[in-house]
Structures are given as C-alpha cells and as structure tokens.
C-alpha positions as CSV (number, residue, x, y, z in Angstrom):
1,M,91.7,62.6,105.0
2,R,88.2,62.7,103.7
3,S,87.1,65.3,106.1
4,S,90.0,67.7,105.1
5,F,89.1,67.2,101.4
6,G,85.4,68.0,102.1
7,L,86.4,71.0,104.2
8,M,88.6,72.3,101.3
9,M,85.7,71.8,98.8
10,V,83.3,73.7,101.1
11,A,85.8,76.6,101.5
12,G,86.4,76.7,97.8
13,A,82.7,76.9,97.0
14,L,82.2,79.7,99.5
15,L,85.1,81.7,98.1
16,M,83.8,81.3,94.5
17,A,80.3,82.4,95.5
18,A,81.6,85.7,97.0
19,P,80.7,88.8,94.9
20,S,83.5,90.4,92.9
21,H,84.0,94.1,92.7
22,A,84.2,95.9,89.4
23,Q,87.1,98.2,88.6
24,T,86.2,101.8,89.4
25,F,88.5,103.5,87.0
26,D,88.8,102.6,83.3
27,P,92.5,102.8,82.4
28,R,91.7,103.5,78.7
29,Y,90.7,107.2,79.3
30,P,92.7,109.9,81.0
31,V,89.9,111.8,82.7
32,C,87.1,110.7,85.0
33,M,83.9,112.4,86.2
34,H,83.0,111.7,89.8
35,V,79.2,112.1,90.0
36,Y,77.6,112.6,93.4
37,S,73.9,111.9,93.9
38,G,72.7,112.3,97.4
39,A,69.7,110.9,99.2
40,S,67.3,113.0,97.1
41,G,68.9,111.8,93.8
42,G,68.5,108.1,94.5
43,G,71.7,107.8,96.6
44,G,75.1,106.6,95.6
45,E,78.0,108.0,93.7
46,W,80.0,106.7,90.8
47,Y,82.8,107.4,88.4
48,D,82.4,107.9,84.7
49,C,85.8,107.4,83.0
50,S,85.0,108.0,79.4
51,F,86.5,111.4,78.7
52,T,89.6,112.3,76.7
53,S,90.2,115.8,78.2
54,L,89.3,117.9,81.2
55,P,87.3,120.5,79.1
56,Q,85.2,117.7,77.7
57,C,84.5,116.3,81.1
58,R,83.7,119.8,82.6
59,A,81.2,120.5,79.8
60,T,79.4,117.3,80.7
61,A,79.6,118.0,84.4
62,T,78.1,121.5,84.1
63,G,74.9,121.8,86.1
64,R,75.4,118.4,87.9
65,A,76.8,117.5,91.3
66,A,80.1,116.3,89.8
67,T,83.8,116.9,89.6
68,C,86.4,116.0,87.0
69,D,89.7,114.5,87.9
70,L,92.6,112.9,86.2
71,N,92.4,109.1,86.1
72,P,95.0,107.7,88.5
73,Y,95.2,104.5,86.6
74,Y,95.8,106.0,83.1
75,P,99.3,105.0,82.0
76,V,101.1,108.3,81.3
77,N,104.8,107.6,81.1
78,V,105.0,103.9,80.4
79,P,108.6,103.0,79.5
80,Q,109.0,101.3,76.2
81,P,110.4,97.8,76.3
82,R,114.1,97.7,75.6
83,R,115.2,96.3,72.3
84,Y,118.2,94.2,72.4
85,R,120.6,94.1,69.5
86,K,122.7,91.2,68.5
87,P,126.4,91.9,68.7
88,D,128.1,92.4,65.3
89,S,130.0,89.4,64.3
90,R,132.9,90.6,62.2
C-alpha cells in the first residue's frame, strides 16, 4: 500500500512539473496576424491576436512577412441563453 501511494506521489509531481502551453489565439479579438520570421530573423513564428478588423491588421502587416486571418476562436454567433417565463396563474 505504501509503495502505491509513493508511486502516485511521484507520478503527480512529474505531471505538475510538465510545462504548460499558452493559448495561441486570443478569443477577445476577431482578427489575428500570423508573423513569420525565418532563420535570418531569429527563427520562429507567432500569432498576434490584437486586431479588431482585417484592414487594421493588414496595415500593421504591410512590409512584414505576415498574413492576417480571422480568429477561429472568436465567438461569432453565440446563442443567447433562453429566458424561461413563469406560467401565468389566473
């Protein structure tokens, strides 16, 4: 019994020490700019989801290795919660 408890503690400690990944797309903004920087630019690529329109994003992306896309995680048509009415008691 002690060995299984110790094994569970070690497994829990290893799982908690694992790095977590940040969310790529910010759901608060409808447009994201995908910035590419190759080996000469330091490497890597990232998303900048801080734009409210495509023209705003495209103006910022001008002259850069970047493209503008709609944010796939922006809630567009979220249904409103239903409001229930109490029946009339007459």
